[in-house]
C-alpha positions in Angstrom: -26.6 -27.5 -7.0 -29.9 -26.0 -8.1 -29.6 -23.5 -10.9 -30.0 -20.0 -9.7 -30.2 -16.5 -11.3 -27.5 -14.0 -11.1 -29.6 -12.0 -8.6 -30.2 -15.1 -6.4 -26.5 -16.0 -6.5 -25.6 -12.4 -5.5 -27.9 -12.5 -2.5 -26.5 -15.9 -1.4 -23.0 -14.5 -1.9 -23.8 -11.6 0.5 -24.9 -14.1 3.2 -21.7 -16.2 2.8 -19.1 -13.4 2.9 -21.2 -10.9 5.0 -20.4 -8.1 2.5 -22.5 -6.9 -0.4 -19.5 -5.2 -1.9 -17.3 -8.3 -1.8 -20.0 -10.5 -3.1 -20.6 -8.2 -6.1 -16.9 -7.8 -6.8 -16.4 -11.5 -6.9 -19.4 -11.9 -9.2 -18.0 -9.3 -11.5 -14.7 -11.1 -11.5 -16.3 -14.5 -12.1 -18.4 -13.3 -15.0 -15.9 -10.7 -16.3 -18.7 -8.1 -16.3 -19.0 -4.4 -15.2 -21.4 -3.1 -12.7 -23.8 -2.1 -15.4 -23.7 -5.5 -17.2 -24.3 -7.3 -13.9 -27.5 -5.2 -13.4 -28.6 -6.1 -17.0 -28.1 -9.8 -16.4 -29.7 -10.2 -12.9 -32.6 -12.3 -14.2 -30.4 -14.7 -16.2 -29.1 -18.0 -14.9 -25.6 -17.8 -13.5 -23.0 -19.6 -15.6 -20.6 -22.0 -13.7 -22.2 -21.1 -10.4 -19.9 -23.6 -8.7 -17.0 -21.4 -9.7 -18.6 -18.4 -8.1 -19.2 -20.2 -4.8 -15.6 -21.4 -4.8 -14.5 -17.8 -4.9 -16.8 -17.0 -2.1 -15.4 -19.9 0.0 -11.8 -18.7 -0.7 -12.7 -15.3 0.7 -14.6 -16.7 3.7 -11.5 -18.8 4.4 -9.4 -15.7 4.7 -8.0 -15.0 1.3 -8.3 -11.2 0.7 -10.5 -10.0 -2.2 -7.6 -8.3 -3.8 -5.6 -11.5 -4.0 -8.5 -13.4 -5.5 -9.1 -10.9 -8.3 -5.4 -9.9 -8.7 -5.9 -6.2 -8.5 -6.5 -3.3 -6.2 -7.5 0.3 -6.6 -5.3 3.2 -5.5 -5.9 6.9 -6.2 -8.6 5.8 -8.7 -6.2 3.7 -10.7 -5.9 -0.1 -11.0 -2.7 -1.9 -9.8 -1.9 -5.6 -9.9 -1.4 -7.4 -6.6 -0.8 -11.0 -5.6 0.0 -13.0 -2.5 3.3 -11.9 -1.2 2.8 -8.1 -1.5 1.0 -5.7 0.8 -2.5 -4.7 -0.4 -2.8 -1.0 -0.9 -4.9 0.9 1.7 -6.9 4.1 1.3 -5.0 5.7 4.1 -1.8 5.5 2.1 -3.2 7.8 -0.5 -2.8 10.5 2.1 0.9 9.6 2.3 1.3 10.2 -1.5 -0.6 13.5 -1.3 1.7 14.7 1.5 4.8 13.7 -0.5 3.5 15.6 -3.5 3.0 18.7 -1.3 6.7 18.5 -0.2 7.9 17.9 -3.7 6.6 21.3 -4.7 9.7 22.7 -3.0 12.0 21.1 -5.6 12.4 21.6 -9.4 13.6 18.1 -10.3 13.0 16.2 -7.0 15.0 13.2 -6.0 12.9 10.6 -4.1 13.6 7.3 -2.5 10.8 5.0 -1.3 11.7 2.4 1.3 9.6 -0.7 1.1 7.8 -0.4 -2.3 5.6 -3.5 -2.2 3.4 -3.4 -5.3 5.0 -0.2 -6.3 1.9 1.9 -5.9 3.5 4.9 -4.0 6.5 5.4 -6.3 4.5 4.8 -9.5 1.7 7.2 -8.3 4.4 9.9 -7.5 6.2 9.4 -10.8 2.9 9.8 -12.8 2.3 13.1 -11.1 6.0 14.3 -11.0 7.2 13.6 -14.5 10.7 15.1 -13.9 11.2 13.3 -10.6 14.1 10.8 -10.2 12.7 8.0 -8.1 14.5 5.0 -6.6 12.6 2.4 -4.5 13.8 -0.4 -2.4 12.3 -3.7 -1.0 13.7 -7.0 0.2 11.0 -9.1 -1.6 11.6 -10.8 -5.0 7.8 -11.1 -5.4 7.4 -7.4 -4.7 10.0 -6.6 -7.3 8.2 -8.6 -9.9 4.8 -7.1 -9.2 6.2 -3.5 -9.0 7.9 -3.8 -12.3 4.7 -5.1 -13.9 2.8 -2.2 -12.5 5.4 0.3 -13.6 5.2 -1.1 -17.1 1.4 -1.0 -17.1 1.4 2.6 -16.0 4.4 3.7 -18.1 6.2 5.0 -15.1 10.0 5.0 -15.0 11.0 4.0 -11.5 14.2 2.3 -10.4 13.2 -0.7 -8.2 16.1 -2.2 -6.3 16.3 -5.3 -4.0 17.7 -3.8 -0.8 17.1 -3.8 2.9 16.3 -0.2 3.7 19.1 1.8 2.0 21.9 -0.8 2.1 22.2 -1.0 -1.7 21.6 2.7 -2.4 24.5 5.2 -2.2 22.7 8.4 -3.2 21.2 11.1 -1.0 17.7 12.4 -1.7 15.4 15.4 -1.4 12.6 13.1 0.0 12.6 9.7 1.6 9.0 8.3 1.7 7.9 5.0 3.4 4.9 3.0 4.5 7.0 0.5 6.5 5.9 -2.3 8.7 4.7 -0.7 11.9 2.4 -3.2 13.6 3.5 -4.6 17.0 4.3 -8.3 17.1 1.5 -9.3 19.4 -1.3 -7.1 17.8 -4.3 -9.1 16.9 -5.3 -8.9 13.2 -8.1 -10.5 11.3 -7.6 -13.5 9.1 -7.6 -11.5 5.8 -4.8 -9.2 6.9 -2.8 -12.2 8.3 -2.8 -13.5 4.7 -0.6 -10.7 3.7 3.2 -10.9 4.0 4.2 -10.6 7.7 7.5 -8.8 6.8 5.3 -6.0 5.4 3.1 -5.8 8.5 5.1 -6.3 11.7 7.6 -3.7 12.7 9.0 -5.5 15.7 8.1 -6.2 19.4 6.8 -2.6 19.8 6.0 -1.9 16.2 8.0 1.3 15.6 11.5 -0.3 15.4 11.8 -0.1 11.6 10.4 3.5 11.6 13.2 4.4 14.0 15.8 2.9 11.8 14.4 4.9 8.8 14.5 8.1 10.8 18.2 7.5 11.8 19.1 6.7 8.2 17.2 9.8 6.8 19.0 12.2 9.1 22.1 11.9 6.9 20.4 11.0 3.6 17.4 13.2 2.9 16.1 16.8 3.3 12.6 15.5 4.1 11.1 12.3 5.5 7.5 11.4 4.9 6.2 8.2 6.6 3.0 6.4 7.5 2.8 5.2 11.1 0.6 3.3 13.5 -2.2 5.2 15.2 -0.5 4.9 18.7 3.1 5.8 17.7 3.0 9.6 17.6 4.6 10.1 21.1 7.5 7.7 20.6 8.2 8.9 17.1 8.1 12.5 18.1 11.0 11.7 20.5 12.9 9.9 17.8 12.5 12.6 15.2 13.5 15.4 17.7 16.6 13.4 18.7 17.5 12.9 15.1 17.3 16.6 14.3 14.0 16.9 12.4 11.2 19.4 12.7 8.0 17.6 12.0 4.2 17.6 11.8 1.9 14.6 12.2 -1.2 14.2 10.1 -4.4 12.2 10.6 -6.4 9.9 8.4 -10.1 10.5 7.7 -11.1 8.6 10.8 -9.1 11.1 12.9 -6.3 8.7 13.9 -2.7 9.7 13.8 -1.5 8.2 10.5 1.8 9.7 9.5 4.3 12.6 9.6 6.2 15.0 7.4 9.6 15.9 8.8 12.1 18.5 7.6 15.8 17.7 8.2 17.7 20.4 10.2 21.0 18.6 9.8 21.5 19.8 6.2 25.1 20.9 6.9 26.1 17.3 7.4 25.6 16.2 3.8 24.5 19.1 1.6 
């Protein structure tokens, strides 16, 4: 391969992955340089350019950027990710903000997250609610490993447990929060999303099956339920929440799609 400058390699990278952002992030990772240092080195020859183009090929083949570089940003903080855990999305930052709003109603809030993945939700909550008692569950051993590493990195005390939903948890909570699998089985996804764990993406034939299970669990286990949902699930989940005895509000993401709900349990006499 003919020697090329950093600037030329970056332009070639943009063509290959059809994304200026991805090409630049992979180059920063390859050279272990910041944005500023990349700019200062644009005229220099690229070291180990074969390595950079290998990274580009991995991305073009469907490996997500976050898996390649081993990290993702969430609420302006860096978290480790790897193949086998769901990659954090910007929309889920809204879920955290909604949970923080609900938490203001409690002095020492007790929270349970169902499906912790890389741990970003529980860790982000703990860092902002120092007195909170937070337990989080997931069925994945890989998720447990990654979440514990992230908790240590961020000095956040969260109890992560291997459990399907609340099977291994006996306590009741002020808030249950979840970004569960909610995509319908036959929904078409791009190759990068399909590289993520299917058990963290697909919620069943229709997509809302796991959300319905969580709603039914929460009616006897939590004062509030805060969940992220699919853009087309507001109607069906409104029925499920009403039947389970919740009053609720849905919220939208920045694109204007229905993205989640905050629900208050009206069955408190059952367990409090």
